[in-house]
N, C-alpha and C positions, 0 to 999 in steps of 0.2 A: 796793217795787214798780219793777221796768226801767222803765216808764212814767213814775213819779212823779218819777222822778231824769232821764231825759231831758228830761222838761219843764220840770224845774227848771234844766236844762243849759241848754236852749235861747232860758228868761227871761235867764238872765244872759249868753248872747251878743250878745241881741238890747238889752238894756239896754248892756253894752260900747259895741257897736258906736255905739248911739246917744250914748256921749257927748262923741264928734267927730263923729257923721253926715255920713262921709267915703268916697267909693269908694276911696280909695286909703290909709285907713289900717292899718298895717301891726297885724297878727292879734299880740292878745299872750296866749296860750293857757295860762290857770291849772290844768290841770289835767298829768298827770303824762305827760313823750310817749309815747308807744307803747301807753295805755291807752283801752280803751271809751269812757271820759268825755271823754277830749283828742278822738277823733273826733266824735263826738256835737257838741261848741262849734264844731272845725274845721266841719264840715258845716254849722250852722247860720248861723256867719258869711261862708260862700261862699255862703250863699240869703241872707244879709242883702246882703250885697254885688249880685248880682244883682237882688234887689227894686229897688235903688235904681238903676243902671243901666238898669235899663225904664222905670222913668218916666223919668229923662234922657234915653233917647230917643225917648219920647213928645212932648217940645217942640217944637211948629210949629215953634220958630224956631231949632230946632238946625240950625248948619253940617251943610249936607251929608258932609262930608269925617270932621266930628264923629261925624256917627254912624254911618258904616261904620266908626271903629276899635271905636267902642260894639259895636256890632253882630258884630262878630268877637269881641270880648271875650266878650261872650254868647254866643257858640258856647263858647269855651274855656272858660267860665265851666260850662255843661251838661256839656261832657266829665268834668272834675273832678266836678261832683256824681254822675255817674255811676259814677265808677273810686270814689267813696267810698261808695256804696251798698252796691256788691259788696265792696269792704271789709269792711264793717259784718257782709254775707252770711257772708263767709268766717269772720270771727269767729265766728258764729252755728253754723256747720256743724261749726267746729273746735271748740264745746263739747259740741255735742250727737250729734258721731260713734259713738260708743260706745251710742246708745240705738236698741233694737232695737225697727222700727214693728210694732203688731201687725199680723194679719194681713191686714185688712180696712183698716189708714189710708188714709186719703187724702189726696193732693196741693191744697194752699191755692187758691186765684187767686193768692196774688202772694207773694213770701217776708216775714218781719218785716221785713227793712230797707228794703223800698218801702214798707211802712207806715208807718217812723220815717220816712222823706222824705215822706210828709205830714203828718206831724205836726210837722215842722221849720216845713215852710212855714205848717199851720193856726196856728202860735206867733207867726208874723210877720203873717199875717191878723188874729190878736188884738190884737196891740199899735197896728198903726196904725187899724183900726178906734175902737180907747178914746180913739187921739189923736182922732178925727173928732168921737169923741163930747165930747171935752173942750176945744174947739174955742170960742173968745170971738169970733170973725168970723162966724161964721152964724148964722143964726135958728135956734130950738126944733124947729121940724119938722125940720130938718136935723138934728140931735143926737140929735131922736127917733126918725129913721128908720134913725140908724146904730146905737142903742143895742137896736133890735128885731134887728139885722141882729149884735150885738156880742154878745146873748145865742144867737142860732143859732149864732156860731161855739164861745161857750164851752159849748153842750152836746154841739157835733161834738166838741169836743177831748175831753170825760167819754165818747162813746161810742168815739173811735177809740183811745182811751187801755185799754177796756175790748174792744174786739175785738183789740187788739195783748196784752195782759197773757194772753187766750183763748186767743190762735193760739199762743204761748210754752208755758202749759200745755199744750196739746194735744199740741205736738212733744217736751217733757219726755217727757211720756207713753205718746209713742209711736203716740196717736190719729191724728198727721197728720205728714207728712214732709218735709223741704226738696228742692229741686230748685232749683236753677240755673241760667239761663243767661245768657251772657254777652249786653251789650244790641247789640256787634257795630254801633255805629252807622256807617256807611259812609259822611258827608258828607263827615269827618274825616280820611280817609283817605286820601290821594292813590292810592294802589293801587286803589280802589274807586269811588272821584268819579270821572263821568267827565269830568267839567268840571277837576278838576286832570288827570289820567291825559292828559286831550285834548290840555293845553297841550305835554305833554312831547314837543315834536318838535324 
């Protein structure tokens, strides 16, 4: 199953990241360059780094200059994440390009890759919630509350994985068809962000 493999890759990426737990640690992708597995691993690694950048920037004692530096790094990371989702969708579009949709085929609310993006983030939520469950410096009430949240996240992974598998099956059978739109983010584009192009005087 596609999602079973994706979830294993996400877990491996997260565990590899936490061997160092350093947002500046270079990624060492264990999968063949150009493969979908490599792309999924890199996608999750980017998500993991951004997860921790989001933690760091919330430090109330952070130096404002450092905070701005991290905020801009997060902005760049968001663009990379979006680009990678679009790469995954391009792979899916190419894979199913010869499938002829049936007459009453429907368009799904999101593409497979955007659902996979949510699955990657969910893997990070599960990892970090499990860390909270295993903490020894908190009381049992905290651990119990986090265990309930973890149980919900684990069920959510089952449900989301099932939904992705069903979407892929529907696309393969022509019951649904893919249609992608570039995200067209405007704030990173100096020709579309008025703050950026307004400063060109």
